SEZAZA-291130 format. One line per field, with one value per residue (C-alpha): x, y, z; residue in one letter. Coordinates in Angstrom, 2 decimals, padded with zeros to 5 digits. Layout:
# SEZAZA-291130
xx	[X | ...]
yy	[Y | ...]
zz	[Z | ...]
kolgu	[A | ...]
# end
This chain:
# SEZAZA-291130
xx	[023.43 | 020.50 | 021.30 | 021.42 | 018.08 | 016.51 | 017.76 | 016.44 | 013.09 | 012.73 | 013.42 | 010.75 | 008.25 | 008.78 | 008.30 | 005.09 | 003.75 | 004.05 | 001.48 | -000.74 | -002.26 | -003.30 | -005.88 | -005.71 | -008.93 | -009.46 | -009.17 | -007.01 | -003.33 | -001.27 | -000.51 | 000.77 | 001.87 | 001.09 | 004.29 | 003.68 | 000.06 | 001.06 | 003.64 | 001.18 | -001.42 | 001.12 | 002.45 | -001.08 | -002.21 | 000.92 | 000.54 | -003.13 | -002.37 | 000.57 | -001.60 | -004.48 | -002.29 | -000.18 | -003.20 | -004.48 | -001.33 | -001.20 | -004.38 | -006.36 | -009.58 | -008.45 | -007.04 | -010.57 | -011.90 | -008.95 | -007.19 | -010.04 | -009.25 | -005.89 | -007.00 | -006.34 | -003.70 | -000.75 | -001.28 | -001.57 | 001.68 | 003.34 | 002.08 | 002.67 | 006.46 | 006.09 | 003.50 | 005.89 | 008.79 | 006.73 | 005.71 | 009.34 | 010.33 | 007.48 | 008.11 | 011.79 | 010.77 | 008.35 | 011.14 | 013.28 | 010.31 | 009.65 | 013.14 | 013.67 | 010.25 | 010.16 | 013.34 | 012.73 | 013.05 | 012.42 | 009.04 | 008.01 | 009.21 | 007.06 | 004.14 | 004.44 | 004.40 | 000.90 | -000.41 | -003.27 | -004.59 | -004.35 | -006.26 | -009.02 | -009.28 | -008.71 | -007.10 | -009.01 | -005.79 | -002.43 | 000.58 | 002.08 | 005.31 | 003.69 | 004.99 | 004.24 | 004.07 | 003.35 | 005.10 | 002.48 | 002.77 | 006.54 | 006.33 | 004.09 | 006.48 | 009.51 | 007.55 | 006.94 | 010.65 | 011.41 | 008.70 | 009.82 | 013.40 | 012.15 | 009.82 | 012.54 | 015.13 | 012.85 | 010.91 | 014.04 | 015.13 | 011.75 | 011.65 | 015.03 | 014.66 | 016.71 | 019.96 | 019.81 | 019.57 | 016.06 | 016.26 | 016.87 | 013.81 | 011.74 | 012.82 | 012.12 | 008.51 | 007.98 | 009.66 | 007.81 | 004.45 | 005.25 | 006.24 | 002.98 | 000.93 | 002.80 | 002.04 | -001.61 | -002.09 | -000.52 | -002.55 | -005.85 | -004.90 | -003.75 | -007.10 | -009.03 | -006.88 | -007.09 | -010.89 | -013.15 | -010.70 | -009.54 | -012.15 | -010.58 | -007.38 | -008.28 | -008.65 | -004.98 | -004.17 | -006.84 | -007.04 | -003.70 | -005.13 | -006.45 | -008.41 | -006.64 | -008.74 | -007.49 | -003.91 | -003.98 | -005.86 | -003.60 | -000.25 | 000.09 | 003.85 | 003.46 | 000.54 | 002.71 | 005.56 | 003.46 | 001.17 | 003.20 | 000.12 | -000.33 | -002.36 | -003.63 | -004.91 | -006.70 | -008.19 | -009.49 | -010.88 | -012.69 | -014.06 | -015.37 | -016.97 | -018.71 | -019.96 | -021.32 | -023.07 | -024.59 | -025.79 | -027.48 | -029.19 | -030.50 | -031.80 | -033.65 | -035.13 | -036.35 | -037.85 | -039.70 | -041.36 | -043.22]
yy	[000.86 | -001.29 | -000.55 | 003.20 | 003.05 | 001.10 | 003.60 | 006.53 | 004.83 | 003.94 | 007.54 | 008.82 | 006.27 | 007.39 | 011.05 | 010.25 | 008.19 | 011.25 | 013.15 | 010.26 | 007.16 | 003.70 | 001.82 | -001.96 | -003.62 | -007.21 | -009.55 | -007.08 | -006.72 | -003.60 | -003.55 | -000.04 | 002.55 | 006.27 | 007.13 | 004.53 | 005.61 | 009.27 | 008.53 | 006.38 | 009.14 | 011.86 | 009.75 | 008.96 | 012.61 | 013.82 | 011.11 | 011.92 | 015.64 | 014.85 | 012.51 | 014.95 | 017.94 | 015.81 | 014.50 | 018.06 | 018.94 | 015.62 | 015.93 | 018.92 | 017.09 | 016.47 | 020.01 | 021.38 | 019.34 | 019.16 | 022.51 | 024.35 | 022.20 | 023.94 | 027.43 | 027.20 | 025.95 | 028.13 | 027.28 | 023.55 | 023.80 | 025.57 | 023.16 | 019.85 | 019.63 | 020.64 | 017.93 | 015.46 | 016.66 | 016.27 | 012.77 | 011.73 | 013.27 | 011.60 | 008.29 | 008.46 | 008.35 | 005.52 | 003.68 | 003.92 | 002.87 | -000.29 | -001.05 | -004.13 | -005.84 | -005.26 | -007.27 | -009.94 | -013.57 | -017.10 | -016.94 | -014.17 | -016.14 | -019.07 | -016.70 | -015.48 | -019.09 | -019.42 | -016.02 | -017.70 | -019.30 | -015.94 | -014.07 | -016.68 | -017.02 | -020.75 | -020.93 | -019.62 | -019.04 | -017.84 | -020.21 | -020.51 | -018.72 | -015.44 | -012.76 | -009.07 | -008.37 | -010.85 | -010.99 | -008.88 | -006.07 | -006.13 | -005.98 | -002.93 | -001.28 | -001.79 | -000.59 | 002.64 | 002.86 | 002.52 | 005.00 | 007.46 | 007.44 | 007.94 | 010.72 | 012.72 | 012.29 | 012.99 | 015.62 | 017.66 | 017.37 | 018.71 | 021.35 | 022.73 | 022.01 | 025.07 | 023.52 | 020.10 | 019.04 | 018.93 | 015.23 | 014.42 | 016.47 | 014.65 | 011.23 | 012.40 | 013.19 | 009.66 | 007.97 | 010.24 | 009.32 | 005.59 | 005.75 | 007.56 | 004.89 | 002.15 | 003.91 | 004.43 | 000.74 | -000.29 | 002.35 | 000.99 | -002.57 | -001.34 | 000.33 | -002.77 | -005.13 | -002.86 | -002.59 | -004.99 | -007.86 | -008.05 | -006.64 | -005.39 | -004.20 | -000.53 | -000.09 | -001.00 | 002.41 | 004.30 | 002.74 | 000.97 | -002.40 | -005.61 | -008.49 | -011.68 | -013.51 | -011.14 | -011.70 | -015.50 | -015.49 | -013.17 | -013.13 | -016.35 | -016.10 | -012.56 | -013.71 | -016.49 | -014.04 | -011.51 | -013.91 | -017.12 | -019.04 | -021.48 | -019.70 | -022.96 | -024.18 | -020.89 | -021.00 | -024.53 | -023.57 | -020.61 | -022.81 | -025.37 | -022.58 | -021.20 | -024.66 | -025.17 | -021.79 | -022.59 | -025.95 | -024.31 | -021.74 | -024.46 | -026.51 | -023.50 | -022.78 | -026.36 | -026.19 | -023.04 | -024.86 | -027.24]
zz	[006.40 | 007.53 | 011.19 | 010.56 | 008.73 | 011.60 | 014.19 | 012.18 | 011.65 | 015.32 | 016.28 | 013.89 | 015.17 | 018.76 | 017.80 | 015.94 | 018.86 | 021.09 | 019.02 | 017.95 | 019.49 | 018.37 | 020.41 | 020.12 | 021.23 | 022.28 | 019.31 | 017.37 | 016.54 | 015.85 | 012.14 | 011.41 | 014.00 | 013.73 | 011.83 | 009.12 | 008.65 | 008.45 | 005.76 | 003.82 | 003.61 | 002.83 | -000.04 | -001.24 | -001.17 | -002.94 | -005.60 | -006.29 | -006.59 | -008.88 | -010.94 | -011.37 | -012.16 | -014.50 | -016.41 | -016.66 | -018.60 | -020.48 | -022.57 | -023.94 | -023.02 | -019.45 | -019.28 | -019.55 | -016.64 | -014.27 | -014.38 | -012.58 | -009.53 | -009.28 | -010.29 | -014.02 | -016.45 | -015.38 | -011.72 | -012.51 | -014.47 | -011.55 | -008.88 | -010.66 | -010.19 | -006.55 | -005.95 | -007.56 | -005.42 | -002.25 | -003.36 | -003.74 | -000.40 | 001.50 | -000.22 | 000.67 | 004.34 | 003.61 | 001.80 | 004.92 | 007.05 | 005.03 | 003.72 | 005.92 | 005.67 | 001.90 | 001.25 | -001.40 | -000.24 | -001.48 | 000.25 | -002.14 | -005.14 | -004.04 | -003.51 | -007.11 | -008.34 | -006.90 | -007.99 | -009.88 | -006.68 | -004.93 | -007.64 | -007.79 | -003.98 | -004.33 | -000.90 | 002.09 | 004.03 | 002.72 | 002.93 | 006.39 | 005.39 | 004.25 | 006.60 | 007.20 | 003.44 | 000.66 | -002.71 | -004.45 | -001.92 | -002.27 | -006.05 | -005.79 | -003.35 | -005.60 | -008.63 | -006.69 | -005.94 | -009.66 | -010.62 | -007.96 | -009.26 | -012.82 | -011.68 | -009.96 | -012.71 | -015.67 | -013.74 | -013.03 | -016.67 | -017.80 | -015.08 | -016.11 | -019.81 | -020.77 | -019.54 | -021.27 | -024.94 | -026.41 | -027.23 | -023.55 | -022.62 | -025.26 | -023.95 | -020.41 | -021.32 | -022.61 | -019.63 | -017.20 | -018.74 | -018.74 | -015.06 | -014.29 | -016.08 | -014.18 | -010.92 | -011.87 | -012.68 | -009.38 | -007.53 | -008.87 | -007.91 | -004.50 | -003.79 | -004.88 | -002.81 | 000.22 | 000.15 | -001.80 | -002.27 | 001.36 | 003.76 | 006.96 | 005.28 | 004.94 | 008.70 | 009.08 | 007.55 | 009.49 | 012.95 | 012.66 | 013.70 | 012.13 | 013.55 | 014.52 | 011.94 | 009.22 | 010.35 | 010.34 | 007.03 | 005.02 | 006.87 | 008.89 | 009.54 | 010.90 | 013.05 | 014.50 | 015.18 | 017.10 | 018.98 | 019.33 | 018.21 | 015.33 | 012.61 | 011.12 | 014.48 | 015.13 | 011.63 | 012.15 | 015.57 | 014.02 | 011.24 | 013.74 | 015.75 | 012.68 | 011.73 | 015.25 | 015.22 | 011.84 | 013.15 | 016.14 | 013.90 | 011.58 | 014.54 | 015.93 | 012.52 | 012.23 | 015.75 | 014.75 | 011.89 | 014.25]
kolgu	[M | S | T | A | I | N | K | F | D | E | G | M | R | R | R | A | D | R | V | G | M | T | T | V | H | R | G | E | L | L | R | H | P | V | Y | T | R | L | L | H | W | L | V | A | I | A | F | V | L | S | L | L | S | G | F | A | L | Y | S | P | W | L | F | R | F | L | T | P | I | F | G | G | G | P | M | A | R | F | L | H | P | W | F | G | L | F | F | D | I | F | F | L | F | Q | F | L | N | W | F | A | P | M | A | W | T | D | V | D | R | R | W | L | N | R | I | K | Q | Y | L | T | N | E | D | K | V | E | P | A | D | V | G | F | F | N | G | G | Q | K | L | Y | F | W | S | I | V | L | S | G | V | L | F | I | V | T | G | L | L | M | W | F | D | H | V | V | P | R | W | I | V | A | V | S | Y | V | V | H | D | L | A | A | L | L | M | L | A | G | F | I | I | H | I | Y | E | G | T | A | A | M | P | G | T | F | R | A | M | T | N | G | T | V | T | R | K | W | A | W | T | H | H | P | A | W | Y | R | D | V | T | G | R | D | P | R | E | D | Y | E | R | E | K | R | G | Q | A | E | R | Q | R | V | I | E | E | R | E | R | E | G | E | F]
# end
């Protein structure tokens, strides 16, 4: 199964590369090719539209503010299940795209054991065994998998509520809402981690590249795999260079005082 998924994914990547391009400048590494970035943004757009149209139907107060975006209540009600269906379809392709690198390993278990250090930025560089994705990113991915399955199952039961018992429809509403809240919480954390918490991450999903410094800081094992270099040595070299530059600046400032 894994081999078939890899072949399919490679074929889709090649097709996407024919219509898009990623420019890797000096000092950068390719993080996400065109196909991966396209899937990411399709999933994100479909989720936001599903979220907004769903919240419009969820609360009378939100109904007033959100339904005009979709042309009124009836249109929001009509579009919401289609947005959800598109989300699941797009994410299915993303699931296939990231199936292999998202596999859970002992490295991820160790990463979770030091989640406190990660959240408090106690360590300037991630452990040497952190690869393309860390444990937190994998947890978010598998929470989306779970939510996506719940969305499609409960969504279809609510969409065709005339063919199933009412109690199943009632339970589906509750499960559907809980899955949406789980997704929303993860989505907020995802945006924060991809922007303010880790500067330089967002560009990986726009330009497709990251700096070498970003790579050895956040994903040392991946950096070693793609460059053949020791991430710790490059980090120490960068730190010495910064210290030397700071020393020169301070000397020039002192010379300017006399």
